[in-house]
C-alpha positions as CSV (number, residue, x, y, z in Angstrom):
1,H,83.2,88.4,110.8
2,S,86.0,88.7,113.7
3,Q,87.4,92.5,114.1
4,K,90.8,93.0,115.8
5,Q,92.8,95.5,116.8
6,E,95.7,94.6,114.1
7,S,94.4,92.4,111.6
8,T,90.7,91.1,110.0
9,S,91.0,87.4,108.7
10,V,89.0,85.5,106.8
11,P,87.5,81.9,107.5
12,D,90.2,79.1,108.9
13,N,89.7,77.2,105.3
14,A,90.9,80.4,103.7
15,S,94.7,80.5,103.1
16,L,97.0,82.7,104.9
17,D,97.8,84.9,102.3
18,S,94.3,86.2,102.3
19,E,94.4,87.9,105.7
20,I,94.0,91.8,105.8
21,I,96.2,93.2,108.0
22,G,96.3,96.9,109.6
23,K,95.9,98.9,112.7
24,A,95.9,102.3,111.0
25,P,92.2,103.7,111.3
26,A,91.5,103.8,107.7
27,M,92.2,100.3,107.8
28,Q,89.9,99.8,110.6
29,E,87.5,101.4,108.4
30,V,87.7,98.9,105.7
31,F,87.6,95.7,108.2
32,R,84.4,97.0,109.1
33,A,83.3,97.6,105.7
34,I,83.9,94.0,104.9
35,G,82.0,92.7,107.5
36,R,79.3,94.7,106.9
37,L,79.1,94.4,103.0
38,S,79.7,90.4,103.5
39,R,75.9,90.4,104.8
40,S,74.5,91.8,101.7
41,H,74.2,91.0,97.9
42,V,75.1,94.5,97.0
43,T,77.2,95.6,94.2
44,V,80.7,96.6,95.5
45,L,83.3,99.2,93.5
46,I,86.8,99.1,95.2
47,N,89.1,101.8,94.3
48,G,92.4,101.8,95.2
49,Q,96.1,102.2,93.7
50,S,98.2,99.1,92.4
51,G,99.0,97.0,95.2
52,T,96.8,98.1,97.9
53,G,95.1,94.5,98.1
54,K,91.7,95.0,96.2
55,E,91.6,91.5,95.3
56,L,92.0,90.3,98.7
57,V,89.3,92.7,100.2
58,A,87.1,90.9,97.3
59,R,88.0,87.3,98.4
60,A,87.5,88.6,102.3
61,I,83.8,89.8,101.5
62,H,83.4,86.7,99.6
63,E,84.7,84.1,101.8
64,L,82.7,85.9,104.8
65,S,79.4,86.0,102.9
66,H,76.9,83.2,102.5
67,R,78.4,82.3,98.9
68,V,81.5,81.1,100.0
69,A,80.1,77.5,99.0
70,G,80.0,79.0,95.5
71,P,83.1,80.1,93.4
72,L,85.0,83.4,93.6
73,V,86.0,84.1,89.8
74,T,88.6,86.9,89.2
75,V,88.7,89.0,85.8
76,N,91.6,91.0,85.3
77,C,90.1,93.0,82.6
78,G,93.4,94.7,81.8
79,G,95.2,91.5,81.7
80,L,93.0,89.9,78.5
81,P,93.7,90.8,75.1
82,E,90.8,92.8,73.9
83,Q,89.8,90.3,71.2
84,L,89.6,87.7,73.9
85,V,87.6,89.7,76.3
86,E,84.2,89.2,75.2
87,S,84.5,85.0,75.0
88,E,86.5,84.8,78.5
89,L,83.4,86.8,79.9
90,F,80.4,85.9,78.2
91,G,81.4,82.6,76.7
92,H,80.5,81.5,73.3
93,E,78.7,78.8,71.2
94,A,80.4,76.3,68.8
95,G,80.9,78.2,65.5
96,A,80.5,81.7,67.0
97,F,83.8,82.9,65.2
98,T,86.6,81.0,63.5
99,G,88.2,78.7,66.0
100,A,85.5,78.0,68.2
101,Q,84.8,74.4,67.7
102,K,82.8,73.8,71.0
103,R,80.9,75.6,73.6
104,R,82.7,77.6,76.0
105,I,81.2,78.8,79.6
106,G,82.5,82.3,80.1
107,K,83.9,83.8,83.4
108,L,80.4,85.2,84.1
109,E,78.7,82.1,84.0
110,Y,81.0,79.9,85.7
111,A,80.7,82.6,88.7
112,N,76.9,81.4,89.0
113,G,76.0,80.9,92.6
114,G,79.0,82.9,93.6
115,T,81.0,86.0,93.1
116,I,82.4,87.9,89.8
117,F,85.4,90.1,90.7
118,L,86.6,92.3,88.0
119,D,89.8,93.9,88.5
120,E,90.8,96.7,86.6
121,V,87.4,97.2,85.2
122,E,88.3,100.4,83.8
123,S,90.1,98.7,81.0
124,M,87.1,97.1,79.7
125,P,86.6,98.1,76.2
126,P,83.8,100.5,75.6
127,H,81.7,97.8,73.6
128,L,81.7,95.4,76.3
129,Q,80.7,98.0,78.9
130,V,77.4,97.8,77.2
131,R,76.8,93.9,77.4
132,L,78.4,94.2,81.3
133,L,75.8,96.7,82.0
134,R,72.9,94.4,81.0
135,V,74.7,91.5,83.4
136,V,75.0,93.5,86.2
137,Q,71.5,95.4,85.7
138,E,69.3,92.4,84.9
139,R,71.9,89.1,86.0
140,C,71.3,87.3,82.5
141,L,73.6,87.3,79.4
142,E,73.8,85.6,76.2
143,R,76.8,83.7,75.2
144,L,78.6,85.3,71.8
145,G,77.1,83.4,69.0
146,G,73.9,82.3,71.0
147,N,70.3,83.1,71.5
148,E,69.8,81.7,74.9
149,L,69.4,84.0,77.7
150,I,71.2,82.6,80.8
151,H,69.9,84.1,84.3
152,L,72.6,84.3,86.9
153,D,72.7,84.5,90.4
154,V,76.1,85.8,90.8
155,R,77.5,89.0,93.0
156,V,79.7,91.6,91.3
157,I,82.6,93.2,92.6
158,A,84.6,95.3,90.5
159,A,87.9,97.3,91.3
160,S,89.8,99.9,89.8
161,K,92.9,102.1,90.1
162,L,91.2,105.1,88.8
163,N,88.4,107.4,89.6
164,L,85.6,106.1,87.6
165,R,83.5,108.9,88.2
166,Q,86.0,111.4,86.6
167,A,86.6,108.4,83.9
168,A,82.9,108.8,83.1
169,D,83.0,112.5,83.4
170,A,85.8,112.5,80.6
171,G,83.7,110.0,78.5
172,D,86.3,107.1,79.3
173,F,83.8,105.1,81.1
174,R,80.1,104.7,80.6
175,E,78.3,106.6,83.3
176,D,75.2,104.3,83.5
177,L,77.7,101.2,84.2
178,Y,79.5,103.3,86.7
179,Y,76.2,103.9,88.7
180,R,75.4,100.4,88.6
181,L,78.7,99.2,90.1
182,N,79.2,101.9,92.6
183,V,76.1,100.9,94.5
184,T,78.5,101.3,97.3
185,N,82.0,101.2,97.4
186,I,85.6,100.6,99.9
187,E,88.2,103.2,99.6
188,L,91.6,101.3,100.1
189,P,94.5,103.4,101.4
190,S,97.7,103.7,100.1
191,M,100.4,103.2,102.3
192,A,101.1,107.0,102.5
193,Q,97.6,107.0,104.3
194,R,98.8,104.4,107.0
195,K,102.4,104.6,107.4
196,E,101.7,103.3,111.2
197,D,101.2,99.9,109.5
198,V,104.6,99.7,107.5
199,G,106.5,97.9,110.3
200,L,103.6,95.6,111.0
201,L,103.3,94.6,107.6
202,F,107.0,94.2,107.1
203,R,107.3,91.6,109.8
204,H,104.5,89.7,108.8
205,F,105.7,89.3,105.4
206,A,109.4,88.5,106.9
207,E,107.8,85.9,108.9
208,L,106.0,84.2,106.3
209,A,109.2,84.3,104.1
210,A,111.3,82.8,106.7
211,Q,108.8,79.9,106.8
212,K,108.6,79.5,103.1
213,Y,112.4,79.2,102.9
214,N,113.0,77.5,106.3
215,L,114.8,80.4,107.5
216,P,115.2,81.8,111.0
217,C,113.2,85.4,111.0
218,P,115.6,88.1,111.3
219,T,115.1,90.8,113.9
220,L,113.8,94.2,112.8
221,H,115.8,96.8,114.7
222,T,114.6,100.3,115.6
223,L,116.6,102.4,113.2
224,Q,115.8,99.9,110.4
225,L,111.9,100.2,110.8
226,Q,112.3,104.0,111.3
227,A,113.8,104.0,108.0
228,L,110.9,101.8,106.6
229,Q,108.2,104.1,108.1
230,T,109.8,107.4,106.1
231,R,110.3,105.5,102.7
232,E,108.1,106.0,100.0
233,W,106.0,102.7,99.0
234,H,104.8,103.5,95.4
235,G,104.1,100.1,95.0
236,N,102.0,99.9,98.6
237,V,101.6,96.6,100.3
238,R,102.8,94.7,97.2
239,E,106.1,96.4,97.3
240,I,106.3,96.0,101.2
241,N,105.9,92.4,100.7
242,N,108.7,92.0,98.1
243,E,111.1,94.1,100.0
244,A,110.3,92.1,103.1
245,E,110.9,88.7,101.2
246,R,114.2,89.6,100.0
247,W,115.3,91.2,103.3
248,A,114.3,87.6,105.2
């Protein structure tokens, strides 16, 4: 892990868009957490608003860890139809349900030897939270329609844009699963909490866009920078990326 004043990067074999950039104190704490957690097996819960870079942080932890040779498997729990989530995560045996003509290896099993990243974990249906609890707690699973107990060597990183503690208190998320996922956590700041990074990020994404479209990168003038820093970025880093690409 190499800590810099303005950015931290994953290893050279990682793609450019997996860099995490920031000089704000809140981001420096995130960099330190990434370096610290990449050296352990501990389960991590990443909290942050939409567009703050939760998947990038999960990727950095994986790629800086000894598990880098294994797969990083990402599951967007909120992006799958409820009837498919169980099969996608746990897999199924042939004949487990209508249309299941052959065995399918689920995402959790496919991540064996590596890391599973469960994004928007707050969206997971309650009945599957029970099954996920067993995986996190015992590192084993059974495929849908199967009886074989499959042991896993997998690190679990989960992310939520909601406060899971509050969701558990409200009965919308299993409290026991919350405790298993929240062994340690990383809080990602919103752009409102790191306004000094707006210009840095905007320039970075504008340069990437200029390279992408084979264009000269425009100069960002002082008044433009001031306007960017006073703007509300409700979409956080993702919104800055989009705006910088359109500008370039």
